[in-house]
C-alpha positions in Angstrom: 50.2 71.3 86.3 51.6 67.8 85.8 54.2 69.2 83.4 55.2 72.0 85.7 56.0 69.8 88.8 58.9 68.0 87.2 60.4 71.3 85.9 60.2 72.8 89.4 61.8 69.7 90.9 64.6 69.9 88.3 65.3 73.6 88.9 65.5 73.0 92.7 67.9 70.2 92.2 70.1 72.2 90.0 70.2 75.1 92.4 70.9 72.9 95.4 73.9 71.3 93.6 75.3 74.8 92.8 76.1 75.6 96.5 79.2 77.8 96.8 82.1 76.4 98.6 82.3 77.5 102.2 85.2 79.5 103.6 87.4 78.0 106.2 88.0 80.1 109.3 91.6 81.2 109.8 91.7 83.6 112.6 90.4 86.8 114.1 91.6 89.9 116.0 89.7 92.9 117.5 86.5 92.1 115.7 88.0 91.2 112.3 87.5 87.6 111.2 89.5 86.1 108.4 88.6 83.0 106.4 89.8 81.6 103.1 88.8 79.2 100.3 90.5 77.9 97.2 89.2 78.6 93.7 90.2 76.0 91.1 89.1 77.1 87.6 90.0 74.7 84.7 92.9 75.9 82.7 93.9 78.6 85.2 96.0 78.9 88.2 94.5 78.1 91.5 93.5 81.2 93.7 93.5 81.5 97.4 90.5 83.8 98.2 90.3 85.6 101.5 87.2 86.9 103.3 87.5 89.6 105.9 84.4 90.5 108.1 84.6 93.5 110.4 82.0 93.0 113.1 83.4 95.9 115.1 81.8 99.3 115.4 84.8 101.2 113.9 87.0 100.8 110.9 90.2 98.7 111.2 93.5 98.6 109.3 94.3 94.9 108.9 97.6 93.1 108.3 97.2 89.4 107.4 100.0 86.8 107.0 99.5 83.4 105.6 101.8 80.5 105.0 101.3 77.9 102.3 102.6 74.4 103.1 103.1 71.5 100.7 103.9 68.1 102.1 104.6 69.8 105.5 107.2 72.3 104.2 106.6 76.1 103.8 106.7 76.8 100.0 105.2 80.2 100.0 104.3 83.2 102.3 101.6 85.8 101.6 100.8 89.0 103.4 98.5 91.8 102.7 97.4 95.1 104.2 94.1 96.7 103.9 91.5 98.9 105.6 87.9 97.7 106.2 85.0 99.8 107.3 82.8 98.9 110.3 80.3 96.2 109.6 81.8 95.5 106.1 82.8 92.3 104.4 85.7 92.0 101.9 85.3 88.9 99.8 87.9 87.4 97.5 88.4 88.7 94.0 85.5 91.1 94.3 87.6 93.4 96.6 91.1 92.2 95.3 91.9 90.2 98.4 93.3 87.0 97.0 96.6 85.3 96.2 97.8 83.2 93.3 100.4 80.7 94.5 103.5 80.4 92.3 105.1 77.4 94.1 102.4 74.9 93.8 100.4 73.7 90.7 96.7 73.6 90.6 96.7 69.9 90.8 98.8 70.0 94.0 96.5 72.9 95.4 93.6 70.7 95.1 95.1 67.8 96.8 95.4 66.9 100.5 99.1 67.8 100.7 98.5 71.6 100.7 97.7 73.4 103.9 97.1 77.0 104.6 98.0 78.5 108.0 97.5 82.0 109.3 100.8 83.3 110.7 99.4 86.6 111.8 96.5 88.9 111.9 96.7 92.5 113.4 93.6 94.7 113.3 94.1 98.2 114.6 91.1 100.6 115.1 91.1 103.7 113.0 88.7 106.6 112.6 88.0 105.9 109.0 89.5 104.2 106.0 91.2 106.4 103.3 
């Protein structure tokens, strides 16, 4: 029993330190919430992952527009269109809802000089997604 206790404590410590980075809320429209987070993998370009959550009781077609600022200047603009079913979540690369910035380096994207701002979200109710 004495040997198991340190192992359990170690496992709990490892899992608590592996907490996933939280998404930052960006905006919402008609029951669709949009948030984002950065993914910085070593040796790869940074990725801006988006998360859409449809809390409405019907499907929505969604248009999202984002601006990427570096040192206060707009350096890139992203937009995407998708359809999300009622009660569903679309999450980053899993659903193909992400951007790879071309105008900033991974080092710049990790720094405090990069800011993401939602410039528009338009969620329109539809009967069902294609």
